[in-house]
C-alpha positions as CSV (number, residue, x, y, z in Angstrom):
1,M,19.9,-43.1,-47.2
2,A,18.4,-46.0,-45.3
3,R,19.6,-44.7,-42.0
4,D,17.8,-41.3,-42.6
5,Y,14.4,-43.0,-43.0
6,V,12.2,-42.9,-39.9
7,A,9.1,-45.1,-39.8
8,R,6.1,-43.2,-38.4
9,D,2.6,-44.0,-37.3
10,P,0.2,-42.9,-40.1
11,K,-2.4,-41.7,-37.6
12,T,-0.3,-39.8,-35.1
13,G,2.9,-39.0,-37.2
14,R,5.1,-40.2,-34.2
15,P,8.1,-42.4,-34.8
16,L,7.4,-46.1,-34.3
17,N,8.9,-47.8,-31.4
18,Q,12.5,-48.8,-32.0
19,R,14.9,-50.8,-30.1
20,R,17.3,-48.4,-28.4
21,K,21.0,-49.2,-28.3
22,I,22.2,-50.7,-25.0
23,K,24.3,-48.2,-23.1
24,Q,27.9,-49.6,-23.0
25,V,30.0,-49.0,-19.9
26,D,33.3,-47.3,-20.5
27,I,35.9,-49.4,-19.1
28,R,38.3,-46.4,-18.7
29,S,35.9,-45.0,-16.0
30,M,36.9,-48.0,-13.8
31,L,40.5,-47.1,-13.9
32,P,42.1,-45.3,-10.9
33,S,42.9,-41.6,-11.2
34,E,46.1,-40.6,-13.0
35,G,49.2,-40.9,-11.1
36,T,52.7,-42.5,-10.7
37,W,51.3,-46.0,-11.2
38,E,51.0,-45.5,-14.9
39,R,54.8,-45.2,-15.3
40,L,55.7,-48.3,-13.4
41,S,57.4,-51.1,-15.1
42,P,55.3,-54.3,-15.3
43,R,58.0,-56.4,-13.5
44,D,58.1,-54.0,-10.5
45,I,54.2,-54.0,-9.9
46,I,53.7,-57.2,-8.0
47,P,56.8,-56.9,-5.7
48,L,55.7,-53.4,-4.8
49,A,52.0,-54.1,-4.3
50,S,52.7,-57.1,-2.1
51,G,55.0,-55.1,0.1
52,R,58.2,-57.1,-0.5
53,V,59.8,-53.9,-1.9
54,P,59.2,-50.7,0.0
55,M,59.7,-48.4,-2.9
56,V,60.9,-48.3,-6.5
57,E,62.9,-45.4,-8.1
58,L,61.7,-44.5,-11.5
59,S,64.2,-43.7,-14.3
60,R,64.5,-40.3,-15.8
61,S,63.1,-41.7,-19.1
62,M,59.9,-42.7,-17.1
63,G,59.7,-39.2,-15.6
64,G,61.7,-39.9,-12.4
65,G,60.4,-40.0,-8.9
66,L,59.6,-42.7,-6.3
67,A,56.9,-45.3,-6.4
68,R,55.5,-46.7,-3.2
69,R,53.2,-49.6,-2.3
70,R,50.0,-47.6,-3.0
71,D,51.2,-46.9,-6.7
72,G,51.9,-50.6,-7.0
73,I,48.4,-51.6,-5.9
74,L,46.8,-49.1,-8.3
75,A,48.9,-50.6,-11.1
76,L,47.8,-54.2,-10.6
77,N,45.5,-54.0,-13.7
78,R,48.6,-53.6,-15.9
79,V,50.2,-56.9,-15.1
80,L,50.8,-59.4,-17.8
81,P,48.2,-62.2,-18.2
82,S,50.7,-64.8,-16.8
83,F,50.9,-62.9,-13.5
84,V,47.1,-62.3,-12.9
85,S,46.8,-64.9,-10.2
86,A,49.8,-63.4,-8.3
87,A,48.3,-59.9,-8.7
88,H,44.9,-61.2,-7.5
89,E,46.5,-62.5,-4.3
90,A,48.3,-59.3,-3.7
91,L,45.0,-57.3,-4.1
92,C,43.2,-59.6,-1.6
93,E,45.9,-59.0,1.0
94,A,45.8,-55.2,0.5
95,L,42.0,-55.3,0.9
96,D,42.4,-56.9,4.2
97,D,45.5,-54.9,5.3
98,D,45.7,-53.2,8.7
99,D,46.6,-49.8,7.2
100,P,43.3,-47.9,6.1
101,L,45.2,-46.1,3.4
102,I,46.3,-49.4,1.9
103,R,42.7,-50.7,2.1
104,I,41.5,-47.5,0.3
105,A,44.1,-47.9,-2.3
106,A,42.9,-51.5,-2.9
107,L,39.3,-50.4,-3.2
108,E,40.3,-47.9,-5.9
109,A,42.1,-50.7,-7.8
110,L,39.3,-53.3,-7.5
111,P,36.9,-52.1,-10.3
112,S,39.6,-52.2,-13.0
113,F,41.1,-55.5,-11.8
114,A,37.9,-57.2,-11.5
115,I,37.5,-57.4,-15.2
116,K,40.6,-59.7,-15.2
117,K,39.7,-61.8,-12.2
118,H,36.7,-61.1,-9.7
119,E,36.8,-64.1,-7.5
120,D,36.3,-63.2,-3.7
121,L,36.7,-59.5,-4.5
122,F,33.1,-58.7,-3.8
123,V,33.3,-60.5,-0.4
124,Y,36.1,-58.1,0.6
125,L,34.0,-55.3,-0.7
126,A,31.0,-56.3,1.4
127,D,33.3,-56.3,4.5
128,R,34.7,-52.9,3.8
129,L,31.2,-51.5,3.5
130,Q,30.7,-52.5,7.2
131,E,33.9,-50.9,8.6
132,E,33.9,-48.3,11.3
133,D,36.4,-46.0,9.4
134,D,34.3,-43.4,7.5
135,D,36.9,-42.9,4.8
136,V,37.0,-46.6,4.0
137,R,33.3,-46.9,3.9
138,R,33.1,-43.9,1.5
139,S,35.7,-45.5,-0.7
140,A,33.8,-48.8,-0.6
141,R,30.6,-47.0,-1.7
142,E,32.3,-45.3,-4.6
143,C,33.7,-48.7,-5.5
144,L,30.2,-50.2,-5.5
145,L,28.9,-47.5,-7.8
146,R,31.5,-48.2,-10.4
147,V,31.4,-52.0,-10.1
148,A,27.6,-52.8,-9.9
149,P,26.7,-51.7,-13.4
150,V,29.3,-54.1,-14.8
151,F,28.8,-57.0,-12.4
152,P,25.1,-56.8,-11.2
153,S,24.9,-60.5,-10.2
154,G,28.0,-60.3,-8.0
155,C,26.8,-57.1,-6.3
156,E,23.1,-58.1,-6.0
157,E,23.3,-59.0,-2.3
158,I,25.5,-56.1,-1.4
159,L,23.2,-53.7,-3.1
160,R,20.1,-55.2,-1.5
161,R,21.6,-54.7,1.9
162,E,22.8,-51.1,1.1
163,L,19.4,-50.1,-0.1
164,R,18.0,-50.8,3.3
165,H,20.9,-49.4,5.4
166,P,19.8,-47.2,8.3
167,S,22.3,-44.5,7.3
168,K,21.0,-41.9,4.9
169,Q,24.5,-41.5,3.2
170,H,24.5,-45.3,2.6
171,R,21.0,-45.3,1.3
172,D,21.6,-42.3,-1.0
173,D,24.7,-43.9,-2.6
174,A,22.9,-47.2,-2.9
175,F,20.0,-45.8,-4.8
176,A,22.3,-43.9,-7.0
177,T,24.0,-47.2,-7.8
178,L,20.7,-48.9,-8.4
179,K,19.7,-46.2,-11.0
180,E,23.0,-46.6,-12.9
181,T,22.6,-50.4,-12.8
182,S,19.0,-50.1,-14.0
183,G,20.2,-48.1,-17.0
184,N,22.4,-51.0,-18.1
185,W,20.6,-54.1,-16.8
186,V,16.9,-53.4,-16.7
187,E,16.1,-56.8,-15.3
188,T,18.2,-56.1,-12.2
189,G,16.4,-52.8,-11.8
190,C,13.0,-54.4,-12.0
191,L,14.0,-57.1,-9.4
192,H,15.1,-54.5,-6.8
193,I,12.2,-52.2,-7.4
194,D,9.7,-55.1,-7.2
195,E,11.1,-55.8,-3.6
196,L,11.3,-52.2,-2.6
197,I,7.7,-51.2,-3.5
198,R,6.4,-53.8,-1.1
199,E,8.3,-52.6,1.9
200,E,6.6,-51.0,4.9
201,D,9.1,-48.1,5.0
202,V,7.6,-45.3,2.9
203,D,11.0,-43.8,2.2
204,L,12.0,-47.0,0.4
205,R,8.8,-46.9,-1.8
206,R,9.3,-43.3,-2.6
207,R,12.9,-43.7,-3.7
208,A,12.0,-46.9,-5.7
209,A,9.2,-45.0,-7.5
210,R,11.6,-42.3,-8.4
211,I,13.7,-44.9,-10.3
212,L,10.7,-46.2,-12.3
213,R,11.4,-43.7,-15.1
214,T,14.7,-45.5,-15.8
215,I,13.0,-48.7,-16.7
216,T,9.8,-47.3,-18.3
217,V,10.9,-47.7,-21.9
218,R,12.8,-51.1,-21.7
219,G,10.9,-52.6,-18.7
220,G,8.3,-54.4,-20.8
221,A,5.3,-56.0,-19.1
222,T,7.2,-56.2,-15.8
223,G,7.9,-52.5,-15.8
224,W,4.2,-51.8,-16.6
225,D,3.1,-53.8,-13.7
226,L,5.5,-51.9,-11.3
227,I,4.1,-48.6,-12.5
228,S,0.5,-49.9,-12.1
229,W,1.1,-51.1,-8.5
230,S,2.9,-47.8,-7.6
231,L,-0.1,-45.9,-8.9
232,Q,-2.2,-47.7,-6.3
233,D,0.0,-47.0,-3.4
234,E,-1.4,-45.4,-0.2
235,D,1.3,-42.6,-0.3
236,A,0.7,-39.7,-2.6
237,M,4.3,-39.1,-3.3
238,V,4.7,-42.7,-4.6
239,R,1.7,-42.3,-6.8
240,R,3.1,-38.9,-8.1
241,H,6.5,-40.4,-9.0
242,A,4.8,-43.2,-10.7
243,S,2.5,-41.1,-12.7
244,A,5.5,-39.1,-13.9
245,C,6.4,-42.1,-16.0
246,L,3.2,-42.1,-18.1
247,P,4.0,-39.3,-20.5
248,K,7.1,-41.1,-21.4
249,L,5.2,-44.4,-21.7
250,A,2.5,-42.8,-23.9
251,N,5.2,-42.3,-26.7
252,V,6.3,-45.9,-26.5
253,E,3.0,-47.9,-25.6
254,S,0.1,-45.7,-26.1
255,R,-2.5,-48.5,-25.3
256,V,-0.9,-49.4,-22.1
257,A,-0.6,-45.7,-21.1
258,T,-4.4,-45.3,-21.8
259,I,-5.3,-48.1,-19.4
260,L,-3.1,-46.6,-16.7
261,V,-4.5,-43.2,-17.1
262,E,-8.1,-44.5,-17.0
263,A,-7.3,-46.2,-13.7
264,A,-5.6,-43.1,-12.2
265,M,-8.0,-40.5,-13.5
266,L,-9.9,-40.3,-10.2
267,D,-6.8,-39.7,-8.1
268,D,-7.2,-36.7,-5.5
269,D,-3.6,-35.7,-5.6
270,A,-2.9,-32.6,-7.6
271,G,0.6,-33.8,-8.8
272,V,-1.0,-37.0,-10.1
273,R,-3.6,-35.1,-12.0
274,K,-1.0,-32.8,-13.5
275,N,0.8,-35.8,-14.9
276,M,-2.5,-37.2,-16.2
277,I,-3.1,-34.1,-18.2
278,R,0.4,-34.2,-19.6
279,T,-0.2,-37.8,-20.6
280,L,-3.5,-37.1,-22.3
281,R,-1.8,-34.6,-24.6
282,S,0.6,-37.4,-25.7
283,L,-2.0,-40.1,-26.4
284,D,-3.6,-41.0,-29.7
285,L,-6.7,-38.8,-29.7
286,H,-8.3,-40.9,-32.6
287,N,-8.6,-43.9,-30.1
288,P,-12.2,-44.2,-29.0
289,R,-11.0,-45.0,-25.5
290,V,-9.0,-41.8,-25.3
291,A,-12.0,-39.8,-26.6
292,R,-14.1,-41.3,-23.9
293,L,-11.5,-40.3,-21.2
294,I,-11.4,-36.7,-22.5
295,M,-15.2,-36.5,-22.4
296,D,-15.3,-37.8,-18.9
297,G,-12.5,-35.4,-17.9
298,A,-14.5,-32.4,-19.3
299,R,-17.1,-33.2,-16.5
300,D,-14.6,-33.7,-13.7
301,K,-14.7,-31.5,-10.6
302,D,-11.1,-30.5,-11.0
303,T,-11.0,-27.2,-13.0
304,T,-7.5,-27.8,-14.4
305,L,-8.5,-31.2,-15.7
306,R,-11.8,-29.8,-17.2
307,K,-10.0,-27.1,-19.0
308,A,-7.4,-29.4,-20.5
309,C,-10.2,-31.8,-21.7
310,I,-12.3,-29.0,-23.0
311,D,-9.5,-27.7,-25.1
312,Q,-9.3,-31.1,-26.9
313,L,-12.9,-31.5,-27.6
314,S,-12.6,-29.8,-31.1
315,I,-9.9,-32.5,-31.9
316,I,-12.0,-35.6,-31.1
317,L,-15.4,-34.3,-32.1
318,T,-16.7,-32.5,-35.1
319,G,-20.0,-31.2,-36.6
320,A,-23.3,-31.7,-34.8
321,R,-21.7,-34.0,-32.2
322,L,-19.4,-31.2,-31.0
323,L,-22.2,-28.8,-30.9
324,E,-24.3,-31.1,-28.8
325,V,-21.7,-32.1,-26.3
326,A,-20.4,-28.5,-25.8
327,G,-24.1,-27.3,-25.3
328,E,-24.6,-29.9,-22.7
329,L,-21.3,-29.0,-20.9
330,L,-22.2,-25.3,-21.2
331,R,-25.4,-25.8,-19.1
332,Q,-23.3,-27.4,-16.2
333,E,-20.3,-25.2,-16.3
334,T,-19.8,-22.4,-13.8
335,Q,-16.4,-21.0,-14.5
336,P,-16.5,-17.9,-16.7
337,D,-13.5,-18.7,-18.9
338,L,-14.7,-22.2,-19.5
339,R,-18.2,-21.0,-20.3
340,K,-16.8,-18.7,-22.9
341,R,-14.8,-21.4,-24.5
342,L,-17.9,-23.8,-24.5
343,K,-20.0,-21.1,-25.9
344,Q,-17.7,-20.8,-28.9
345,L,-17.7,-24.5,-29.5
346,S,-21.5,-24.8,-29.2
347,T,-22.3,-21.9,-31.7
348,D,-22.7,-22.9,-35.4
349,V,-21.2,-19.9,-37.1
350,D,-22.9,-20.9,-40.4
351,W,-26.3,-20.2,-38.9
352,E,-25.7,-18.1,-35.7
353,G,-22.6,-16.2,-36.6
354,T,-22.2,-12.6,-37.6
355,E,-22.0,-11.5,-41.2
356,A,-18.3,-11.1,-41.0
357,E,-17.9,-14.6,-39.5
358,K,-20.1,-16.2,-42.2
359,N,-18.0,-14.4,-44.8
360,L,-14.8,-15.8,-43.4
361,R,-16.1,-19.4,-44.1
362,L,-17.0,-18.6,-47.7
363,A,-14.6,-19.7,-50.5
364,P,-12.9,-16.8,-52.3
365,L,-14.2,-15.9,-55.7
366,D,-12.2,-16.5,-58.8
367,K,-10.3,-13.5,-60.1
368,V,-12.2,-11.8,-63.1
369,E,-10.4,-9.4,-65.4
370,V,-12.3,-6.1,-66.0
371,I,-12.7,-5.4,-69.8
372,D,-13.3,-1.7,-70.9
373,Y,-15.5,-2.1,-74.1
374,D,-15.5,1.6,-74.8
375,L,-11.8,1.4,-75.5
376,E,-11.8,-1.9,-77.3
377,E,-14.5,-1.4,-80.0
378,E,-14.5,-3.7,-82.8
379,Q,-12.9,-2.2,-85.9
380,P,-13.1,-3.7,-89.5
381,P,-10.1,-5.0,-91.2
382,L,-8.0,-2.3,-92.8
383,D,-7.9,-4.2,-96.2
384,T,-11.7,-4.5,-96.5
385,P,-12.8,-2.3,-99.4
386,E,-15.9,0.0,-98.9
387,P,-19.0,-0.5,-101.0
388,A,-19.0,1.8,-104.1
389,P,-21.8,4.3,-104.3
390,N,-24.4,4.4,-107.1
391,E,-23.6,6.3,-110.4
392,G,-24.0,10.0,-110.1
393,E,-24.4,9.9,-106.4
394,T,-21.9,11.0,-103.8
395,P,-21.4,9.2,-100.4
396,T,-22.8,12.2,-98.7
397,D,-25.9,12.3,-100.8
398,Q,-26.5,8.6,-100.3
399,S,-26.3,9.0,-96.5
400,E,-28.7,12.0,-96.7
401,A,-31.2,10.1,-98.7
402,D,-31.2,7.1,-96.3
403,E,-31.8,9.4,-93.3
404,F,-34.5,11.3,-95.3
405,E,-36.4,8.0,-95.9
406,G,-36.4,7.4,-92.1
407,H,-33.9,4.6,-92.2
408,H,-31.1,5.0,-89.7
409,I,-28.0,3.2,-91.0
410,P,-25.0,3.4,-88.6
411,K,-21.9,4.3,-90.4
412,P,-18.9,2.1,-89.9
413,P,-16.0,3.4,-87.8
414,V,-13.5,5.3,-90.0
415,P,-10.3,3.2,-90.2
416,T,-7.1,4.8,-89.0
417,P,-5.4,6.1,-92.2
418,R,-2.1,4.7,-93.3
419,S,0.9,6.9,-93.7
420,G,0.6,9.0,-97.0
421,E,-3.1,8.7,-97.2
422,P,-5.5,11.7,-96.9
423,Q,-7.0,12.3,-93.5
424,A,-10.7,11.2,-93.0
425,E,-13.5,13.6,-92.3
426,G,-13.2,15.4,-89.0
427,E,-15.8,15.5,-86.2
428,G,-16.9,19.1,-87.4
429,H,-18.0,17.7,-90.8
430,K,-20.0,15.0,-89.1
431,Q,-21.9,17.7,-87.1
432,E,-22.6,19.7,-90.3
433,L,-24.2,16.7,-91.9
434,G,-26.4,16.2,-88.9
435,R,-27.6,19.8,-89.1
436,R,-28.5,19.6,-92.7
437,A,-30.6,16.4,-92.1
438,A,-32.5,18.1,-89.4
439,R,-33.3,21.1,-91.7
440,K,-34.6,18.7,-94.4
441,D,-36.8,17.1,-91.8
442,D,-38.3,20.4,-90.9
443,E,-39.0,21.4,-94.5
444,R,-40.7,18.1,-95.2
445,D,-43.0,18.6,-92.1
446,I,-44.0,22.2,-93.4
């Protein structure tokens, strides 16, 4: 359960910065491609690789076929620990052989064997990168791409030279190697990028700025300095590549990203401004410094930046302050869509809104149940006895006498008769009593 818990910032809700796992290099990727060399017996590898034996016939149990010197060179990583020195000597001889195919085979075997013993191997690699044979140079560049992420110190000078090679192919492969190396060894990446962004060649600065995203998260203060320097470069493409690191940096170090955005806010390049807008959406909007950046951006001459900042005004401001700022911006704005948005922000619905808008802001009433009192008249208990009439007087005569004297005594409702009891007086009998009382009133008046 502890692994499922994610610590988050209470203000922004974003996960807190956590140390990422270091990418481990898969040693299997350094092995040569599959072939006959995998079926060689360990005792036949060194004689075959050194050339003392021209070929070896494989037994049927091992798959059959013939193994030549190239197969022996590729299998040097399979020798027993006691024969590592002899295998190292055989590999060095193959790297300096007159046959280009043998040198290519030795370059393919170098990455996997360097894990056992790498002395002098990088010297031979540097020489093979300067050969005239194109196939050998291509194999040497592929070998460097596989070796440099594992041995950054041994390949430092070789990579430094290849990064500045006049050939475009060499330079492309060298920067691909630098990107892979920076992913495993961020210190090595920062070292090379620090040197490249100071070069006069704009192509080197552009390529180096493109690799800045690799070291953004784990580069620390050194990486932040490299991004800051690249944001001040005179070339727009360099600044654009450097600004592309800021959205990623905002998720890791929001305060540092805020400072860099503040410094690059006045850049004239459209690509840089686009990255600034993306970064503003990732920053902590509750930070007063970020709020000031958004308010300044709402007054910028760039329409896209103004729109992005105006859309976030309702997040950083509320109440009377929002009405005041939106009204001030509305007096200066000329774009119709932005004026419409600012007019909505500067209008107080409670005072200036329509009746429907005001009603939307009211709290709903509590639900009240409607009671029909005509259907729910209060009835006396069934067991309550009626008052007995006076002696010699019927209930009807008593009612008539009360009405005759001018007193109006309402009669209680007639209870519902139980089963077996006689039915109460009907409605017609009540009307007859009323007519009799009316006639008595007339006779009294006469």
